[in-house]
LUMGUKOL-725164 format. One record per residue (C-alpha): x, y, z. Coordinates in steps of 0.25 Angstrom, whole numbers, padded with zeros to 4 digits, always signed. Layout:
# LUMGUKOL-725164
XYZ/...
This chain:
# LUMGUKOL-725164
+0693+0239+0405/+0693+0226+0400/+0701+0216+0409/+0706+0203+0407/+0710+0192+0418/+0716+0178+0417/+0704+0168+0417/+0714+0156+0420/+0724+0155+0433/+0739+0156+0431/+0747+0167+0427/+0740+0177+0418/+0750+0176+0407/+0746+0162+0405/+0732+0165+0404/+0725+0162+0391/+0710+0166+0396/+0707+0179+0401/+0694+0185+0407/+0689+0197+0401/+0683+0206+0411/+0682+0222+0415/+0690+0230+0425/+0694+0245+0429/+0695+0253+0440/+0683+0262+0438/+0674+0251+0431/+0676+0243+0443/+0672+0253+0453/+0659+0257+0445/+0656+0241+0443/+0658+0239+0460/+0650+0252+0462/+0639+0246+0454/+0639+0234+0460/+0638+0241+0474/+0624+0247+0468/+0628+0260+0465/+0626+0266+0450/+0640+0267+0444/+0645+0271+0430/+0658+0269+0422/+0665+0280+0413/+0675+0275+0404/+0678+0271+0389/+0681+0257+0382/+0684+0253+0369/+0674+0249+0357/+0678+0235+0359/+0673+0223+0365/+0682+0225+0378/+0675+0238+0380/+0661+0233+0378/+0665+0222+0388/+0670+0231+0399/+0658+0241+0397/+0648+0230+0398/+0655+0223+0411/+0656+0236+0419/+0640+0239+0414/+0637+0224+0421/+0640+0229+0434/+0629+0240+0432/+0639+0252+0429/+0634+0262+0420/+0643+0263+0408/+0636+0272+0399/+0648+0282+0400/+0658+0272+0395/+0663+0276+0382/+0667+0267+0370/+0681+0272+0362/+0680+0267+0348/+0696+0269+0347/+0702+0264+0361/+0701+0251+0367/+0696+0246+0379/+0706+0245+0390/+0710+0231+0395/+0718+0226+0407/+0722+0213+0411/+0722+0207+0426/+0733+0197+0430/+0725+0192+0441/+0731+0189+0454/+0726+0190+0468/+0740+0198+0472/+0737+0209+0462/+0733+0206+0448/+0742+0214+0439/+0735+0221+0428/+0739+0224+0413/+0732+0236+0408/+0730+0239+0393/+0722+0253+0392/+0732+0262+0385/+0723+0268+0374/+0710+0262+0380/+0696+0269+0378/+0697+0273+0392/+0711+0280+0391/+0702+0289+0380/+0694+0295+0391/+0696+0310+0393/+0691+0323+0401/+0680+0325+0393/+0673+0312+0399/+0669+0320+0411/+0659+0328+0403/+0651+0316+0400/+0651+0311+0414/+0638+0312+0422/+0645+0317+0434/+0634+0325+0440/+0626+0311+0442/+0636+0303+0450/+0642+0302+0465/+0655+0296+0462/+0665+0295+0451/+0676+0285+0452/+0689+0287+0445/+0704+0280+0445/+0718+0284+0444/+0717+0274+0432/+0709+0284+0422/+0720+0295+0421/+0731+0285+0418/+0724+0281+0405/+0727+0293+0397/+0729+0308+0398/+0713+0310+0394/+0710+0301+0405/+0719+0309+0415/+0711+0321+0410/+0699+0315+0412/+0702+0312+0427/+0706+0326+0430/+0694+0332+0424/+0685+0323+0432/+0692+0324+0445/+0692+0339+0445/+0678+0340+0441/+0668+0348+0451/+0660+0337+0457/+0649+0332+0464/+0652+0317+0463/+0664+0310+0472/+0676+0307+0463/+0683+0294+0467/+0697+0291+0462/+0705+0278+0464/+0719+0279+0462/+0720+0265+0455/+0735+0265+0451/+0739+0258+0439/+0754+0260+0437/+0752+0255+0422/+0743+0266+0418/+0753+0276+0423/+0766+0272+0416/+0765+0284+0407/+0757+0294+0416/+0759+0302+0429/+0752+0296+0441/+0755+0308+0448/+0740+0314+0442/+0733+0302+0451/+0735+0311+0464/+0728+0323+0458/+0717+0315+0453/+0715+0307+0466/+0716+0321+0473/+0705+0327+0466/+0694+0315+0470/+0685+0313+0481/+0687+0299+0484/+0701+0292+0481/+0705+0277+0482/+0719+0274+0482/+0728+0261+0485/+0739+0262+0495/+0746+0255+0485/+0743+0263+0473/+0746+0276+0481/+0759+0271+0485/+0763+0267+0470/+0757+0281+0466/+0760+0290+0477/+0771+0283+0486/+0760+0283+0498/+0751+0272+0503/+0748+0276+0517/+0734+0282+0518/+0739+0294+0525/+0750+0296+0514/+0739+0296+0502/+0729+0304+0509/+0741+0315+0511/+0743+0312+0496/+0729+0314+0492/+0721+0323+0503/+0712+0328+0493/+0701+0316+0491/+0690+0317+0502/+0692+0301+0502/+0704+0293+0502/+0703+0279+0500/+0717+0271+0502/+0715+0256+0497/+0726+0247+0505/+0723+0234+0498/+0720+0222+0507/+0722+0230+0520/+0711+0239+0517/+0708+0253+0515/+0709+0269+0521/+0698+0278+0519/+0704+0293+0521/+0694+0305+0522/+0698+0317+0528/+0705+0314+0542/+0698+0301+0543/+0706+0288+0539/+0700+0274+0539/+0706+0261+0535/+0697+0248+0533/+0703+0236+0530/+0699+0228+0517/+0692+0215+0518/+0698+0202+0517/+0696+0197+0504/+0700+0184+0496/+0707+0191+0485/+0706+0186+0471/+0710+0198+0465/+0714+0212+0469/+0712+0220+0456/+0699+0229+0456/+0698+0229+0472/+0701+0243+0473/+0690+0246+0463/+0680+0239+0470/+0685+0246+0483/+0683+0260+0477/+0668+0255+0473/+0665+0251+0487/+0670+0262+0494/+0663+0273+0484/+0650+0265+0486/+0650+0266+0501/+0655+0280+0499/+0642+0284+0491/+0634+0276+0502/+0639+0285+0513/+0645+0274+0520/+0656+0279+0531/+0671+0276+0528/+0672+0262+0534/+0660+0257+0526/+0667+0263+0514/+0679+0257+0515/+0673+0243+0518/+0665+0245+0505/+0677+0247+0498/+0683+0234+0503/+0670+0226+0502/+0669+0229+0488/+0684+0227+0484/+0682+0212+0491/+0674+0209+0478/+0685+0213+0469/+0695+0206+0477/+0688+0193+0476/+0687+0192+0461/+0696+0193+0448/+0686+0204+0443/+0687+0219+0446/+0672+0218+0451/+0668+0205+0459/+0655+0202+0464/+0650+0210+0476/+0651+0205+0489/+0635+0202+0496/+0629+0216+0500/+0627+0211+0513/+0641+0207+0516/+0645+0221+0512/+0635+0227+0522/+0640+0219+0533/+0655+0221+0530/+0651+0236+0528/+0646+0236+0543/+0655+0225+0548/+0664+0227+0560/+0679+0228+0559/+0681+0214+0564/+0672+0208+0554/+0677+0216+0543/+0691+0211+0547/+0686+0196+0546/+0679+0196+0533/+0684+0189+0521/+0678+0190+0507/+0683+0179+0499/+0682+0177+0483/+0668+0169+0484/+0661+0178+0493/+0648+0182+0489/
């Protein structure tokens, strides 16, 4: 979607100048993964308008393959407004009737799924329309040779006239599931890792994101908690997508559980220290050092806005 953020300090209601940028959970992950050196593609739909052109161009600028993005001549590009704030940044969506909401299950037939290792999805898509929900159901229940990743990405404003109960079934059909403990509390009234696992026993890999505290990885009978890095937070929006990208990158690299969680935290730090959903990467040498750091070194680390 096209994203607008205030271009001046002070209350957003008083802003007269806004920056136009790009945002969206799946496109964020695709951009982060590409920045980490992997090939990625983004599949979606935009309107035949200036905002749609800008969105596709911006995502492509990160090295993401956008050849499968459809241009809808009848529906507009979705928009959201981010009233930035280091404590939470309220987001306002304007996407009812958007081009992306017109996607449907027939899209699955056009995807080169035999050529990919991971397909990443989120709980946002099924909230957009009945056809988008049908798309997700079909994709998640296909016989597959790829890894299916699903991030709950709870957006209550998108579910006001839809039943979020479908989210558990969609998550249960995935191989890797990311869920925020705060999201799980709102959607399923559980927030402890054991309770979330009891609710979702099916996925091989379950990652519970616990905000600034850290994240817990549950695989089989193994449970591992990794504290988050200390970060000089500019804004938290987009950090969950960055975490997912870092975790998936490390998973594809065959890294052990501890390093996969750390890779997620390191990538999340790049989003936390910027007003944009996709911020500058940390130096590879720093990432390598922190992946191998001792517990004491990890606990002592601090990433600031200006770190490079």
